[in-house]
N, C-alpha and C positions, 0 to 999 in steps of 0.2 A: 766860800761862804762869807757873808758879811759878819764882821766882828764889832762893828761900830754901833751907834745908836739906831733905833728903829723908828720910822715915822709911819703912822697909819691914820686912818680917817674914821670919824664917828658921826653918824647921821643923827639929827634931832637935837644937837647941842645948840641952844638958842639964847642962853643968858649966862651971866656970871655964876649963878647958882649951879647950872649944869657943869661948868668948869670945876667947881668944888666937888661935885658928886663924882665926876670922872677921876679927879685926883685921888679921892678916897678909895675908889675901886682899884686904881692902879697900885696904890701903896698896900691895900689889903691883899693884893696878889703877889706882893713882894717885888713889885716893879718900881723903878726910880723915875718919876716924871722929870723930864728936862724942860718940856714946854707943853702946855695945854692951852689951846686956843679954841675958839668956836669951830668945831668940825675937824681940827687937826691936832694930833697928839704926837709927841716925841718922847720916847723912853730911852734910858741909858743902855738897856740891855740889847744884845743882838736879836734879830728876828727869830733865830733858831731856839732861843731860850724863853721866848714869850709864850705863856700858856694860852694859846689862841682860843681853844674851846672854852676854857674857864672865863676868859676875858669876854668873849662874845656872850656867854650866858649871863654874866654879871651885868653887862651893859643892857642886854635885852630886859632883864628883870626890873630895871628902873626906867624903861621907855626909850633907850637909845638903841642904835644898831651899829655893829662893827662893819665898816666897809673894808673888804679885804684889800691888802696891798696889791699893786699892779702885778707883781711877780706871781702872787698866788692866783690871781684871776687868770693870768696867762697859763699857769700850770693846770688849772682846772679845764681851761679850754683845750689845751693839748691833750689832756687825759680823755676828754669827751671826744675829740677828733680821732684819737687812736682807737677808742672803743667803737666808734662808728665804723671806721675802716675794718676793724676785726669782725664786726657783725655783718657788714655789707659786702666787702670785697677784700678778704684777708690777704689775698695774693698781692695786693697793691702795697702792703705795709713795707716790705723790704725795699721798694722803689722810692719811698718817701725819704728825701734827704733833709738835712737841717734847713737848707735853703727853701725846699718845697714846702715843708711844714710851716716855716716862718711866713712864707708868702700867703699860705692859706689862712694863717692866724693874724695876718696884718702886723707883723713885727719884724725885727731884724733877727738874723740867725744868732747873733751874740746875745740878744735879749732872751731868746728862746732857750739857749744853752744855760744862761745864768738862772733863769726861772726853774728850769728842770733840776739843776744842781741844788738850788736853795730850797725849793718847795717839794720836790719829789725824791730828793736824797741821792741822786745818781746823775752821771753824765747822760746825755741824750741817747747815745748808742746802747749802753747797757740797759737803760730804761726800756727802750724799744724791744731789746732781746728779752727782757723779763716779761714784758706784756705778751710777746709771742709764745714764750714758754708757758705762761698761764693759760693762753688759749689752747695750746696743745694739751695741757693737762685736762682742761674741760672736755675736749673732744675724747681723749682717751678714757676719762672717767665715765662720761655719759653715753658713749657709743662703743661697747666692747667689740663689735664686729668690724670696726674700722681699723685697718692695719696702720702701723707706724708709717709706712710708705705713703698711704693715702692721706694721713694726717699731715705729713710733710708737704705733700703736693697741695692740699687744701689751704695751707697757711703760707704758701709762697716760698718754701725752702727750695734751694737749688737741687738738693738731693736728700735722701734719707740719712746719709752719713753726716751731712751738715747739721741736720736736726739733732741727731744723736750726740754729736760733739757739744753743741750748745746746751742740750738738755742735761747731759752728764756734768758739764761745767757748772750749771745752775743748781742742780739738785743732788749731784753725787751718784745718780743712778741712771741707767739707760731708760728710755721710755717704757720698754717692756717690763723691766724690773720695777719701775715706779708704779705701773699699772697693776702689777701683781700684788704690790704692797698696800694697795688701797683697800679699805674696809669693804667687804662684800665683793671682792674681785672674783671674777669667774675663773674657774680652773680651765686651763687650755685656751686662754685668750690668744688672739692672733699674735704670732711671734714677729720679731723685728725682721 
């Protein structure tokens, strides 16, 4: 993760008065402005410590708009692509490599990995595993009649055992134990 200064962009900055307003907002949020120009801002803090939601809200309140950093935009696009794959063809997800995802998103694999680490808080492979586990949890929660084996097949796992290993590593429970622990869990849910 980046530990140096952060550069971001602000829409609707059109005059010196705008620069002063943005400087006040930054200092009011505890940020140290390094450079504030029309449309471009640099603060001394690393991106991971910038209070992005509060900054966006403060800028919007006075008529500006925060333009998200490129890494954040790429992370949003990655998240949307993974969501789409999970909804339309979840068996394809394990086939998507960093190279394939990067090609679909129009970036380099290195840029994709960096955006994933910086904006989603994980390396690409663990992020994809987490998203698959979340999808398994949704299936197990919403469809009590679906067996763990069927859930594994639907979500592109090579086997039920593979799903169970990843699920236990992520949650500390087997899929069946996790399902039983859910509020309103049906007694006698389909076993592993």
